[in-house]
C-alpha positions as CSV (number, residue, x, y, z in Angstrom):
1,M,41.6,-104.4,29.1
2,K,42.2,-108.1,28.9
3,L,45.4,-107.7,31.0
4,I,43.5,-105.8,33.6
5,K,40.9,-108.6,33.8
6,L,43.7,-111.1,34.1
7,E,45.2,-109.1,37.0
8,L,41.8,-109.0,38.7
9,K,41.6,-112.8,38.5
10,R,45.2,-113.2,39.8
11,T,44.8,-110.8,42.7
12,D,42.6,-111.5,45.7
13,F,40.9,-108.1,46.2
14,K,38.7,-109.3,49.2
15,G,41.3,-108.1,51.7
16,Y,41.7,-104.7,50.0
17,L,37.9,-104.3,49.9
18,L,37.6,-105.1,53.5
19,A,40.4,-102.7,54.3
20,A,38.6,-100.0,52.3
21,A,35.4,-100.7,54.1
22,G,37.1,-100.5,57.5
23,I,38.8,-97.2,56.5
24,F,35.4,-95.8,55.5
25,V,33.8,-96.7,58.8
26,F,36.7,-95.2,60.8
27,C,36.7,-92.0,58.7
28,L,32.9,-91.7,59.0
29,I,33.2,-91.8,62.8
30,M,36.0,-89.2,62.7
31,T,33.9,-87.0,60.4
32,F,31.3,-86.8,63.1
33,A,33.9,-86.5,65.9
34,F,35.7,-83.4,64.6
35,P,32.7,-81.0,65.0
36,L,31.4,-82.7,68.1
37,L,34.7,-82.9,70.1
38,P,34.9,-79.1,70.8
39,K,31.4,-79.3,72.3
40,L,32.3,-82.3,74.5
41,E,35.7,-80.9,75.5
42,E,34.8,-77.2,76.0
43,G,37.3,-76.6,78.7
44,S,40.3,-78.0,76.9
45,V,39.6,-76.7,73.3
46,T,40.6,-73.2,72.3
47,R,38.0,-70.8,70.9
48,D,39.8,-70.8,67.5
49,D,39.7,-74.6,67.2
50,A,36.0,-74.6,68.1
51,L,35.2,-72.0,65.5
52,L,37.3,-73.9,62.9
53,F,35.4,-77.1,63.4
54,A,32.1,-75.3,63.4
55,T,32.4,-74.7,59.7
56,W,32.2,-77.3,56.8
57,K,35.3,-75.8,55.3
58,G,37.1,-76.3,58.6
59,V,36.0,-79.9,59.0
60,L,36.8,-80.7,55.3
61,L,40.6,-80.2,55.8
62,P,41.4,-82.7,58.6
63,V,38.9,-85.3,57.4
64,S,40.2,-85.1,53.9
65,G,43.8,-85.4,55.2
66,L,42.8,-88.5,57.2
67,I,41.0,-90.1,54.3
68,M,43.9,-89.4,51.9
69,S,46.5,-90.7,54.4
70,C,44.6,-94.0,55.0
71,F,44.2,-94.8,51.4
72,A,47.7,-93.7,50.5
73,V,49.1,-96.3,52.9
74,L,46.7,-98.9,51.4
75,G,48.0,-97.9,48.0
76,G,51.5,-98.5,49.2
77,A,50.5,-102.0,50.4
78,M,48.7,-102.7,47.1
79,S,51.7,-101.5,45.1
80,A,53.9,-103.8,47.1
81,R,51.7,-106.8,46.3
82,L,51.1,-105.9,42.6
83,V,54.6,-105.1,41.6
84,V,57.3,-105.5,44.3
85,T,56.5,-109.2,45.1
86,E,55.8,-110.0,41.5
87,Y,58.9,-108.6,39.8
88,A,61.3,-109.0,42.7
89,G,60.3,-112.6,43.4
90,K,59.8,-115.9,41.6
91,N,56.7,-114.7,39.8
92,A,58.9,-112.6,37.5
93,L,59.6,-115.6,35.4
94,L,55.9,-116.2,34.9
95,L,55.3,-112.5,34.1
96,F,58.1,-112.4,31.5
97,S,56.7,-115.5,29.8
98,Y,53.5,-113.7,28.8
99,P,53.3,-113.2,25.1
100,V,52.8,-109.4,25.6
101,K,55.2,-106.5,26.2
102,R,56.4,-106.0,29.7
103,K,55.3,-102.4,29.5
104,A,51.7,-103.5,28.9
105,V,51.7,-105.8,31.9
106,L,53.0,-103.0,34.2
107,K,50.5,-100.6,32.8
108,A,47.7,-102.9,33.6
109,K,48.9,-103.3,37.2
110,C,49.3,-99.5,37.6
111,T,45.9,-98.9,36.1
112,L,44.4,-101.3,38.6
113,L,46.1,-99.6,41.5
114,W,45.1,-96.1,40.3
115,G,41.5,-97.1,39.6
116,F,41.0,-98.8,42.9
117,I,42.6,-96.1,45.1
118,F,41.0,-93.2,43.2
119,T,37.5,-94.7,43.4
120,A,37.9,-95.7,47.0
121,V,39.0,-92.2,48.1
122,F,36.3,-90.4,46.0
123,L,33.5,-92.6,47.4
124,C,34.8,-92.4,51.0
125,E,35.1,-88.6,50.9
126,T,31.7,-88.2,49.2
127,L,29.8,-90.7,51.4
128,C,31.4,-89.5,54.7
129,F,30.3,-85.9,54.1
130,L,27.0,-86.8,52.6
131,V,26.0,-88.8,55.6
132,M,27.4,-86.1,57.9
133,G,25.7,-83.3,56.0
134,I,22.2,-85.0,55.9
135,S,22.5,-85.7,59.7
136,A,23.6,-82.2,60.4
137,N,20.7,-80.7,58.5
138,L,18.3,-83.0,60.3
139,F,19.6,-82.6,63.9
140,H,21.2,-79.1,63.6
141,F,24.5,-79.8,65.4
142,M,26.4,-77.7,62.8
143,P,25.9,-73.9,62.7
144,E,26.0,-74.0,58.9
145,A,23.6,-75.9,56.6
146,F,25.1,-78.5,54.2
147,G,24.1,-77.3,50.8
148,M,25.1,-77.7,47.2
149,T,28.1,-75.4,47.6
150,E,29.5,-77.6,50.3
151,F,28.7,-80.8,48.4
152,G,30.4,-79.4,45.3
153,R,33.5,-78.7,47.4
154,V,33.5,-82.2,48.8
155,L,33.2,-83.7,45.2
156,A,36.2,-81.6,44.1
157,A,38.2,-82.5,47.1
158,G,37.4,-86.2,46.6
159,A,38.7,-86.1,43.0
160,V,41.9,-84.2,44.0
161,L,42.6,-86.5,47.0
162,G,42.0,-89.6,44.8
163,V,44.7,-88.5,42.4
164,M,47.0,-87.6,45.2
165,A,46.6,-90.9,47.1
166,A,47.1,-92.9,43.9
167,S,50.2,-90.9,43.0
168,I,51.7,-91.5,46.4
169,G,51.0,-95.2,45.9
170,Q,52.8,-95.0,42.6
171,I,55.8,-93.3,44.2
172,S,55.8,-96.0,46.9
173,M,55.7,-98.7,44.2
174,R,58.9,-97.3,42.7
175,I,60.8,-97.0,46.0
176,G,59.7,-100.5,47.0
177,F,60.9,-102.0,43.8
178,W,64.2,-100.1,44.1
179,K,64.7,-101.5,47.6
180,R,63.2,-104.9,46.7
181,S,61.2,-104.5,49.9
182,L,57.4,-104.6,50.7
183,V,58.1,-102.7,53.9
184,A,59.9,-100.0,52.1
185,S,56.9,-99.4,49.9
186,V,54.5,-99.0,52.8
187,V,57.0,-96.9,54.9
188,T,57.5,-94.6,51.9
189,S,53.7,-93.8,51.7
190,V,53.7,-93.2,55.5
191,I,56.6,-90.8,55.2
192,L,55.1,-88.9,52.3
193,I,51.7,-88.3,53.9
194,C,53.2,-86.5,56.9
195,P,54.3,-83.3,55.1
196,V,51.2,-83.4,52.9
197,T,48.7,-83.4,55.7
198,N,50.6,-80.7,57.5
199,L,50.4,-78.5,54.4
200,F,46.6,-79.1,54.4
201,M,46.3,-77.5,57.8
202,L,48.7,-74.7,57.1
203,G,46.5,-73.6,54.2
204,A,43.2,-73.6,56.2
205,D,42.0,-70.5,54.4
206,S,42.6,-71.9,50.9
207,G,42.4,-75.6,51.5
208,L,41.2,-76.8,48.1
209,W,43.8,-74.7,46.3
210,I,46.6,-76.2,48.6
211,M,45.2,-79.7,47.8
212,T,45.3,-79.0,44.1
213,G,48.9,-77.7,44.2
214,I,50.0,-80.8,46.2
215,M,48.1,-83.0,43.8
216,V,50.0,-81.5,40.8
217,V,53.4,-82.1,42.5
218,T,52.5,-85.7,43.5
219,L,51.0,-86.5,40.1
220,A,54.2,-85.3,38.3
221,A,56.3,-87.4,40.7
222,G,54.1,-90.4,40.3
223,L,54.2,-90.2,36.5
224,G,58.0,-89.8,36.7
225,C,58.2,-92.9,38.9
226,Y,56.0,-94.8,36.5
227,V,58.2,-94.0,33.5
228,G,61.4,-94.9,35.5
229,L,59.9,-98.2,36.6
230,T,58.8,-99.0,33.1
231,N,62.3,-98.5,31.8
232,K,63.7,-100.5,34.6
233,I,61.4,-103.5,34.1
234,K,61.8,-103.3,30.3
235,N,65.6,-104.0,30.8
236,L,65.3,-106.3,33.7
237,E,67.0,-109.6,33.5
238,V,65.8,-112.7,35.4
């Protein structure tokens, strides 16, 4: 816990908080846009697409994919700042001079990354749909009412997406460290979110189950990358 507090003092989180707030505003706008666009573009939207975005389940998939993608990229940028620049640069000498195990320092950094990304994704997902749901119930622009079943589905999706985005950030961290490149870390997260979001839409009828399956895969890969990175840093010579 002390190491996490130390990392919080060493890292300027204002930029990440502003980025998270900006992502939230953008995703909130898109949450309203998905069900309203078919009505505004009736001539250019197919009937199937209009029916899909007329349901909460249909809106959940693209919005969730968008939220996860944005925060996965932010996680890649954070991992580059917390690990790649620290261990691949001059700061490595300072880190290795701490009277604590290298594994403990890395664990604190990864815990910080996971905690921030998971919390940001969960709050963004929950607040976007809560605002949208209350508005839809008041102004009736959605055929379906937003009830406890829909809200429960949103909470479950938020938790799954939070783990997924944090795991992608962890994978990006490992690739960025391997390449000794900040850009590689961010690019890796961008590459990983492309197939993930496509799988979301392919599984439109069972979206939450598809999300859970992808989460398990990314979580396993993220933990594997964490173990590999721990061993690499443990034996790293400066």
